[in-house]
N, C-alpha and C positions, 0 to 999 in steps of 0.2 A: 504494500500499500504506500502511495506517495505521501511524503510528509513535507509540509512547507518549511519546517525548520525555524520558523520565527513567527511572532505574534503579528497579526495584520493591524496596521494603523493607517487610517486615511490621511493623506497629506493635507497640511493646513491650507494649501492653495485651493483645495476643493471648495472650501467655504468662501474663499475670497472670490472665486470665479462665479459661483452660483447663488450665493446667499445675498442677493441684492434686489432692491425693488426695481422692477424693469418697466420702463415706459413702453407704450405701443410703438411698434415699428411702422413704417409708412404703409406697408401692405395690410395692416390691421386697422380697419376703420370701424370702431364701435362707439356708438353714442352713449356717453356716460353722464349726459346733462339733462335728461328728461326721463320720467316726470320729476317733480321736485324732490321726491323721496330718493331717487337715484342720484341726483345732483348732490344732495346733502350727504348721502352715504359715501360718495366719492371723496368729499372733503374729510369725512371721518376716517376712511381707510388711509388716506394720505397722512393724517395726523398720527394714526396708529403705527404706520411704517416709520415715521420720524421718531416717535417715542421708543420704538424697538431699537432703532439705531443707537439711542442713548441708554438703552437697557432699562428704560422706565416701564417695566412690564405692567404695573398697575394702571398707569395712564393709557398704555396701549390697549389693555383689556377694556377699559371704559369706552374708548373710541370704537373698538370693534363691536362691543355690545350695542352701541348706538347705531352703528352701520347696519348690523344685522336686524335690529328692531325696525329701522326705517324701511329696509328692503322686504320685511315681512308684513308691512302694512297693506291693507287692501288696495289702496291707491297705487302702490308700486307694482302690483301684480297685473300683468296683461299688456299695458301700453308699450313696453319696451323690454320684452323678456330676454333679449340677447344682452342688453346692457346690464339688466338686473342679474342675470346668471354670471356674467363676467365679474361684476363687483362682489357678488356673494362668494364666488370662488376665490377672489383675492382676499376677502376678509377671513374666510376659513383657513386659507393657506397661511395667513399671518398668525392665526391662532396656533397653528402647528409649530411656529418658531419658538413659542414659549416652552422652555424645557420642563416646566411643571404641568403642562397641559395634558390631561388624559386623552388618548386617541379615541376612545369611545366614552361619551359623557352625556349628561342631561342637556338636551338641546336648550332648555330655558336659560341655562347658565351662560350661554353664548349670545342670548338676545332674542331667541325664537319664542313664539307663544308657549305658554305653559303646557298646552295639550300636544306639543310636537313630540313628546317622548324622548327617546335616546337618539343620538346621532353618531355615526362612525365618520370622523372627520376626514380620514384618507379617502374613503369611498365617496363622500359627499363632494370633496374637491375635485376628484376625478370625474364624477358625473356632471358637475357644473361646467367644467372646462370642456368636456366632450360636447355639450350643447354648443358652445362657442366654436369649437373646432370643426364640427360638422357643418355649421352654418357659414363659417368664415375660415376656409382653409388657410387663408393668408395670415391668420392669427396664430398659427402653430408655434412659431418662434416665440411669440409673446407669452402664450400660455405655458410653453415649456419652461421659460424663465420663472414664471410664478409657481409652477409645479415644483421646481427645484430650488426651493428656499432653504433656510436653515433647518426647518423641520425634516425635510428630505435628507439633508446631510446627516441629521441626528439619527434617522432610521438606518442609514448605511453604517454609521459607526456602531449603533446598537447591534446590527447583524454581525459585524466583525467582532465586537466584544463577546457576544454569545458564542461565536465559533471558537474564539481563543480560549473561552472557558469550558469548552466541551459540551455546551448546550445546544445540540444540533437542531432540535425542534424549534427552540426560540429563535435561532439564527434564521431558519427557514421563514418563519412568520415575519420577522423584521425585514428580511431581504425581499420578500414578496410584497410587503406593504410599500417599501421604497419603490419597487418596480411598478406598482400601481400608479404612483405619482409620475415616475419617469424612469426609463431604462438607465442603468449605470453598469459599467464594467465591474465595479466593486460588488454590486449585488449579485451579478452572475458568477463572479469569482467565488463569493461565499457559498452560493448554491452548488457550484462545482466542487468545492472542498467538502461540503456536507455529503454530497452524493458519493464522493470518493471515500469518505470516512465509513459510509454505509455499504461500500463495495458495489456500487451501482455504476459500472464502467460506462455504459452508453450514456447515461445522464451526465456523468462527470465530464466526459469528453464533449458532449453537446453544450453544456454550460461554459466550459473553458473556451471552446471555439467561438461561442457568442461573445465572450469576454474579449477576445482578440478583435473581433469585428467592431465592438463598441469602443475599444481603446485606441482609436486612430489619432486622437489629438495628442500633441506633444507632451501635455501634462501627464499622460498615461504611459510614457515611454517605458519606464522600468516594469510597470505592471504588464504591458503587452509582451515584452520579451520573457519575463518571468513565467507568464502563463504559457507561452509557446514551449518553453523548456518543460513545464509541467505536463503539457499535452504529449510531448515526445516521451518523457519518462513513464507516464501512465500507459501509453500505447505499447511501449517496449516491454514494460512489466507484464502487461496482459498477453502480448505475443509469446512471451517465454512460458506462460502457463496454459495456453490455449491449444486447441487441436490444429494439426498441420494445415487444414484447409483455410483456417482464419488467420494463421500466422503472417502470411505475406501481406495481407491487406493492413493489418495493424502495424507491421514494421514499416510499410510504406507511409502510413499516416504519421508515424513517429519521424521518419526521415524528412517528410515535407515540413513538419514543424521545426525541426532542428535546422534545416537549410534556410528557412525563413529568418531565423535568428542570425545565422552566419553571414547571410547576404545583406542584412539591413542594419547591423550595429557593429561597432568596433569595441564595445565595452568588453573588457577581457573576461570578466566574471561570467557573463552570459555566453560569450563565444566559447570559453573553455568548457562550460557545461554542455553546450550544443555539440561541440566536437567529440566530447566523450560519449554523449548519447548516440551520435551517428556511428561511432566505432562499435558501440554495443549492439545497436540494431543490425549493423552489417554482419557482425560476428554471429549474432543470433540466427541469421539466415544462411550462415555458412559461406558468406561472400567475402573471402579473404582478400580478393583484389580491391574491393571497395573499402574494406576495413583498413588496409594498408595505405590506401589513397587518402584517407582522412588525415593521417599524420605525416604523409610524405613531404609536405612543405616544411615541416619542422625539421626533418632529417636533412633536407636540402639546404636549409638556412637557419640553423639553430640560433644564430646571433639575432635573428629577427623576432624571436619569441621570448617570453618571460620564463623564468625558472619554473614557476608553477605550471605553465603550459607544457614544458618539456617533461616534467616529472609525471603529470597526469597521463600524457600520452605514452610515456615509458612504462608506466604501470599497466596500461591497457595492452601494449605489446607483449609485456612479460606474462601477463595472465593468459594471453593467447599462445604462449610458448614461442613467440617470434623473437628469439634472443638476439639475433643479429641486429634487428631493428631496435630492440630495447637498449642494447649497449650504446648505440649511437645517440639515442635520446637522453639516456642518463649521463653520458659523457658530456653532452651539450649542457645539461643542467649543472653538472659539477663545474664546468667552465664559467657558468653564470654565477654560481655561489659555491665555493669550495668549503663552506663552513656549516652546511646544513646536513644533518645526519640522514635524512630521508634519501637524498640523492646518493650519498656515499653507500648506504646499506644496499639500496636497490641496484646501484651500479655494480657494486662488488658481486652481489648474487647473480646478476645477469651475466657478468664476465665469467663467473665460475661456471655457469650453465653453458655458456658459449665456448668454454674451454680456453679462454685467454686469462690464465691463472696469474700471470705476472701483474697484469693490470688490476685484477681482482685483489691481489695481495696489497698493492699500493693503496687502493681505496679502503680496504678494511683496516689497514694499519692507521690510517688517518681517522677512520670512524671510531676506533676504540680509544683514541686520544680524547675525543669529544664526548663519547657516550660509553664510559668504561664499566658501568655496573648493570649491563643488560647481558645475561648469559647467551642470548640469541646471537649477539655479535661475536662472541668467543666461539660458539658452535660453528658459525659461518667461517670464521678464521681456520678452524680445524678442517672444514670441508675443503677450503682453498689449498691448504697445505697437503691434503690428501691428493688433490688433483696434481700438485706440483710433484709429489712423490711418484705418482704413476708416470708422469712425463719424464722422470729421471731414472727410469728403469735401466738404462745403459750406463748409469753412473752410480754405483753402489754407495759410495761415500756420501754423495749429495742426497741420494734417496734415504739414507739412514738419518741424515739431518732433518729431512722433511718429515719423516715418520715420527721422529722425536717431537717435532713441533706439533704434529697432529695430536699426539698423546697429551702434551702439555696443555694445549688449548682446549681439547675435549675435557680434560680433568678440571681446568679452570671454570668451564661452563657448568659442569656437573656439581662442583663443590661450592659454587656461589650461593650464599644463603639469603640472597635478596635479588630482586629484579626491578629496575626502573624502566618504565615505559611511558611514553609521551602521547597524549591524545589531542593536545592543543598547542599551537605556536602561532600567535597572532602578532602581527607587526604593524606599527604605524611609523610615521616619520619621526616621532618623538618618544616612542616607547615600545615595549613588547610585553606580552603575557604568555607564560608557559605553564601548561597544566598536564597532569598525568597521575600515575599511581606508582607506589612502591609496594611490591609484593614481599611478604615475609616468608621465605622458604625454609626457615629454621623450625626447630621444635619448641621454641619458647617465644613469648611475647617480646617484641623489640620496638625501640623507638629510633627514628632516623632524622638526621639533619642533612638536607640537600642544599649544597652551596653551588650557585650557578654564576658563570661569567657570560655576559652577553657581548658578542663580537660584531665588529663591522666587516665590510667587504675585504679589508686588508688583514683581518685577524686581530685587530687591536681591541682591547677590552674597553667598551663604552658604557658599561653598567654592570651592576651585580645585584644579586638577590639570594635569599635563602628561605627555606621552609622547614618547619619542624613537623614531622609526621609520626603519629603514634601516641601511645603504644599500639602496635599492630599485632593482633593475635596470630598464632602459627597458621600458615596457609591462607591468611587473609590479606587484603589490600588496604592501603591508606591513601587517600587522595591528597594532592597538593596543587596549589596555584601560586605562581610567582609573577608579580608584576613589577617592572622596572621602568623608570623614566630614563630612557637611553636613546640617543639619536642614531638613526640609520642602522638599525640592528639587521644583520644578515644571518647570524646563527648563534650558537651557544655551546658551551662546554661546562662540565661540572666535575667536582672533585670526587674521586671514587669513594663509595660508602665503606 
C-alpha cells in the first residue's frame, strides 16, 4: 500500500488566491438593484464581507442576518429571482467563512423565517448558484469565486486533517462537501488517499488522475508531480500483485505517469522518484533493455547527476544483479562524495560481486574508517579478502595472507557485541541530522555513547555531536538522533564503540 510519508497541509497561498470577495466579471450581468429588498440586501452583504475582512464576526453575522431577512420577505420573492438567488448564495457563502458556523443549522439563526426549519449551508449555496449558472453561463467564473471562499478552504483543510489523523470516513465527508462547492485537486487527492488506504485500487487511481487534471495551475506544481509519482507507485505495486493479463496495462499506466514527471520538471526529488519507478516497472515486466535505459544517461555522464541520483540508480542495478552497471554508478557516487558510507558499502559490495576485488578492498577499507561498529562491514571485508585469496591461487604466500585476513575479519564481525546502523542522514546547508539504532549483541544490558564527527567534501570536521543510548537490554535496540549545526556536511564518521 502506498504511503504518503508526510502529513498533508494546504499551502497558505490557497487562501490568498480564493478567499476573497469577487466582483462580477463583464460577462456576468445580474441585476442586484431591484426590488428594494434586493438592493438593500446587496449593501448588507457588502458590509458583511468588509466586516469579515476585519475579522469582526459579530458585525458580519448581523449584516448577513439582515440580508437573508430582506431576501426572505414576500416582496423580494418573484420580481428578480436571479438577483435574489445570487445575493442569497453570496450571503450563505459568507456564513461559511465563519469558523464557528455549523454547516447544518437552524435556518432562523441565519435570518430565515422561523418555520424554515434546518438548512444545510453547503447544499443551499450550491443550489442557489446553480440557478444563476444555468440561467447565466457567463457567470460561472463569478460564482466559482464565491463558492471558493474561506469556508471552502476550511473544508479542504478539514478533509486533510481527518486523513492525517486516520479518520477516513470523516475525511470523505469533508472532501465531498468541499467538492460540492467547487472541485479542488486537494479534495480529490484526499479521496484518492482514502481509497488507497481502503485498498480500492480503481478508485484511488481515478481520484489521483483527476487530481493531476485539476492541478494544472502553477500553485499546484508540487502536488501535481507528487500525485503522478503516487499514480506510478500504486500502479506498479498493483502490477506486481496481479494476474499476468492485467500486469502490462498497469505497468504502462505507471510508466506514463513517471514519464510525465521526467518530461515536465527538473526537481531532483520528483525526477529521482520517477526514475526509480520507471526502473521498477520495466524490471517488473522483464524488460531489461528499458530498465538499463532509465539509468544509462547517469552511467554516460555521472558528473551531470547528484550523489543521490547515482546511489539510487546503483541500488536498482545491484538489486537486478547488473553488477557491471552498479559499479559504474557507485563509483560515480563515490567521486561525488567520498565520505558517505552508503556509496562506499554498496560500491564495495558491487565490486566484490563483479570480481574487481582490489577496488572493493579500497572502498571497504575507507568504509570501516567511517563506520567501524557495524559487523556487516567487517563481514563484507572478509568476503572481499576471500575473493582476493581465490585470485591468488598461483601465489601460495599471498593466498595465505589473504586467508588470514579472511579469518581475522570474519572473527571481528562475529565477536562484535554491538551493531550501529543508520536510518536517517538529512543534510541542509547549515546542519545535519543523523539517526539510527545501536543493537546490543551481548548477554547483558549495556549503555553506549556514540560520538560523531560531521565532515565536509574535503574530509574536514565541520561539526560534532554525541548521543547516549541505553541501557539497552540483551538482543534489543536503542534509538539515537544527533543533530549538529554544521555547514556543508557531506558525510560523517564516529569513534568505535
